[in-house]
N, C-alpha and C positions, 0 to 999 in steps of 0.2 A: 830435133825439138824431141822435148821430152814425151816419153809414150805414157801418159794417163789412162790410157782405156782398159789395163787389166790388162793385157799381154804380155808383162813382166813381172807377174806376180810371184812367181816361183823365181824370179832372180834377185831376191833382197828387198823387193819392195814390201810397204807393210802390205800383211792380209787381208784380205777381206772375205766377208761371207761366199758362198759359193753363189748365191743370186746375185748378187752385186757382180761379181767377176764377170758371170755368164752373160747379164747386161751389157757391161761394160765390152766385154768380145764382142756381139754381136751388130754394135755400132761405131767399132774402133776407128773410123777415121770421121767419122761427124764428132766422136767426143775429144780425140785431140785437135782438129780445128776450133771445137769451141773454147779449149783450152790457150792454142795460139792466139785466137783473136782476144781472149782476155787479157793475156800476158802483155797484147799489145797497148790494151785498155790502162793495165795496171802494170808498168813493169817490174813493181817489185814484186809483182805476185810469185811467188816460191815454190815450184813444184814440186819437193819434197814435205813442206806442209802440208801442200795441197794434198799430195798420199797419204801422209799421215791422218788427216781430216777424213778423207773418204773411209779409211779402216775403220777409225776409233770412232768415228762420229753418225757416219752416213750407214755404213755397214749394219748397225746393231738396225737402225729405223728397216731397211731394204729386208735382214733376215725376216723380223715379225711381219712386215707384209707380207712375204711368201709365203707365212705359218697361214694366214687366215685368205688372202686375197692373191694367188698367184698369178693370174691374168696379169694383176695391175703392177707387177713390179717393174714393168719397160715405163710406164708411165711415170712410176715414182722415180727411178732412176733420171729419168728426163729433165725432169722438172727440179729434184732438190740437185742434181749437177750444176745446173744453171746459177742457182740460188747460190750453193755453195762457194763458184767462182766470187762472187761478191761477195759474201761475208767472209770468207780467207782472206780476199785482199783487202779487206777493211780492217782486218786483225779483231773481227768480231768473233770469229770459230778459227778453231786449229790452233799447234801447238805456240803459236804468238798471240793469241787472244789476249786482249785488255780487258775483258771479263769472262775469262773461264768458267764463270758458271754458265756461261751460254753451248759451252761444250758439254758441260752435265747436262742442261736440258735434252739435246740431240742425243745424246749417248744412252740416257735412265729413261730419259721421261717421254721423248717421242714416239719410241717403239710400243710404250704400254696403250696410246692414241691411234694404233696402226690401224683402227677401220676406219677410221677420220681420216687420217693420211693417205689410205690407200685411194679415196675419192677424190681429195682436192689438197695434194701434196704441198704444193708452194702455197696457196691461200692460209692451210691448216700451219705451217711450218715457219713461214713467215710472219703471222698473227703474233705466234706464242714467242718467236724469239725477240721480237721487238717490243713486246708487254715486257717480257722477261728483262730487256735491257734496262730500259725504262724504269722497271720497279727497282732493280738491281742499284741502278745511278752509278757514282765513283766509287760505292763500297765494296768489301767483299764480295756480296752477293748473297751475305746470308736470308734478306730479305726476298728477294727470288726463288732463293732456294726453297725456302717456305712455301712458297706461292704456289710453285711448280708443283713441290710435292703431294701439296693438299687438292690443288684442282685436279691432278689426276687420280686419288683418292675419291675425290666425290664423283669423278666422271665413271668411274669403276665401279662403286659402290653402288649407283642409282642409273644404271642404262637405260632405263625406260623415262625417266624425266630427263634423260641427257641423249636422245636419242639424236638429235640435230647438234651441231659443231657452235651453230649460232649459240644455242642453250648454254653451250662451253663454254664460248666466249663472254655471256652474260655473270656467269659465275667466278669465272674469273675477272669481271669489271668489280663487283662486290669485293673479292677476297684481296685486289689489290687495293682498294679503300681500307679493306680489314686489317691487309700489312703493314700499315701507316702513311699511303697516298692520300693524305687528309684532302689535296684540290678536287678529290674524286667524288668527296662525301656526297653533294647534291644529283649527279649523273647515276651514283652507284646505289643510292638508296630510290630512286625512280626506277632505275633496271631491279632490283630487289623486291619491288612491290609486282613485279610481272613472274617473278617466278613461282614453280609448284610450292606449295605449303613447305615440304621436308626440304628443298633446295633451299628456300628461306632461309630455315634454320641451319642448316648444313653450312651454308655459303658466310655463316659470322663465327663459324668455327677453324682455328688455325691450328689447335693441337687437342685431340680429343681427349686427353689425360685431364687437361688443366680446361677444360671449357665443357665439364659435365652437366653445368643448371641447365645447357641448350640441348644436352644429348638426352637427359629422361624424359621420355614422353609424357609420364604418369604427373611429373611435376612441373617442367617447363612452362615458361611463360606463354604466355596468348599472343600470336603474333599481331594483331592491334593494340595491345597492351606496349609490344616493342617496339611497333611504331611509333607510336606515339610518344615513347622515352627518347627515344632522338630524335624529339625537340630541342631537349639539351644537348647541344655537341660532346657533353663531359658523361655523359651515359656510357657505360660498358656494361655490355648483357653479361659478361662473365663475373664482373664483380658487383654489380649493382643489379639489385631487383625493379624492374620498372615501376616507377612512382617515388624511387630513392630520392633520385632528383630531379625537383621541377624547376623550370625556369623562373628565376625571381631575380628581381634587381638589390633585394639584400646580400650584402656579403657573406660567402657558406661560412659554415663553421669550422671547418678544415679547408685549409688552402694547399696548393701545391702549386712549384715553380720550376717552368720549363724555358729553355731557351732555342731560338730559330735563327739561323743567318748564321755569320762571318765575316770573316775578313777575305775579300777577292784573291790575295795573295798567298793563300794559305788553301784555296779551291772552294772559297762559299763564294757570297753573292755581293757584299759588298766593297765600294772604293772607300768608301769614309762613314764615319760611324753615321748610324741613321737616326729620322726622328720616326716617330708612327701617326698615325691620323685615322678616326673613325668617320666612314660617309657611310651613312646609312647603318647597315649591319654588316657590311664590310671593314678588314682594317688592311690598313695599308702601311709600306714601309716606304722613306725616302732616302736615298743619299745623293743630294745634290739634285741633279736634274731624273734620275731614273727612280722610278716606280715599282713596286713590288706588292703582290697582293698576299696578307697571312694566311692562312691557312690551317686550323687547330682545332683538334678533336681528339676523344679519347684514346685515337688508335693512333696518334702520331702529328705531326706539322712539317709544311712545306710552304715553300716559297716560288711565285710564280710573276717573272716579268709582266708587266702590263705597260700602254700607253699611260702620259701622265695623264690626271686628273684635273679639272678646271678651278673646283673648290678645294683647296688645301688647307682653309683654313677656318673650320666650322665654328660658330659661335656657341658656346652650352649657357642653358638657361640656368639660374642659380639653382634648382633642384638640381639638375645633371652636375654642376660644380659639386656640389655638396656630396652627392652620392661617390662621384669622382676621389673626392677627398678620404671617405668614408675606405675605399678599396686600397686606395695607395697606403693609407696607416695601415691596415691590416696588414698589406705587404710590406712594409718596412718592419712591423713585429717581427715576420715570418725571416725576413732579409735586412739587416740594418745596409746593406752595402747599396742597396736600393733608394735610400735616402736623398739623394743628389740627382735625380732623376731629370734628364734634357728633354724629354715630351712624355705626354702619357695619353692613352686613346681607352675608351672602355665600351665595351658592348653589353648587353643584358649578362653574360655571365663569363667574360673575360675580359681582366685588364694587361693592357699591354705596355712596356715602361722602356723607356733607352735610356742610358747612362754616360758619361762623358768616357771616353777614351776606350770604348767599346763598341764591335762592331757585332752585338749580338741584340736580337729580339728578346725581352725576358716576358713571356708570358704568365700572369698570375692565376689561377680557375680555383 
């Protein structure tokens, strides 16, 4: 059996900090037994990869905890060792990670949250790892990296407001929406309204150099004005002043087009070219029997699979048909290739279109 307790650190294994090495040596047999048990469950769990993870990712966390609460080192190692076994076996963490940005979360960001990790190591590490993985998705993880960095910045800069980890998580929910997770919009706004005034501003800022309008305490908009402005999903606090975008049934003077979805064979969602349907205030895309809800706002777009809806062919009034045609004409003037639309659906501020031979949904706003 491979000894991963830390006893062989001086014989070529990746080096770990003294606090982690000592903790592993104090309970060598138990840690080796836990590794052996994990190896029986996940036969592909690689001892070398796990040792690298301990040195590269876990060691900085333990070192940071040792600096602020040394009495909690053993509890942190015990908790994060078990979580590490799971995540390395699943290729979430370690040198074989399918989402390498998760390694950066553990190595670079969790040490900066050492006071929280010291108290609830498993809860904190699991919550942030799962959240970052969801935000990063199949991409290179830039969105997750921005989210992690900004969340830690806010927690460090506002220790009184962020004294409880639950508050840090709430800020993280708002930042996830701000990073483009449009399906979080409703829940993020509800959480945002419950934050302290300063955190409400800070959680809307991803890049301080680019979001000066929310940083200047003398000129930034009032929170009530911001809240009201979010009634329009295309309001962006870094680009618009509250009141500049009002919800209206009229076609906006300036339109933009973006798309969501794509062919499942390329890693996206749709197996067949979809059609779009508006039911109430919600947009859906349907590819055969599968339904997806479309979420879109100024921060991003996303699709979420949902159960099929019963009413898939709402009848539009003459006024609604006329308004739909106005929007389609405006979209066609902007992008002629949308002229042969196979389906169209309209909300007060968004037109969704599909075209033949494309697996994307085009959103005009």
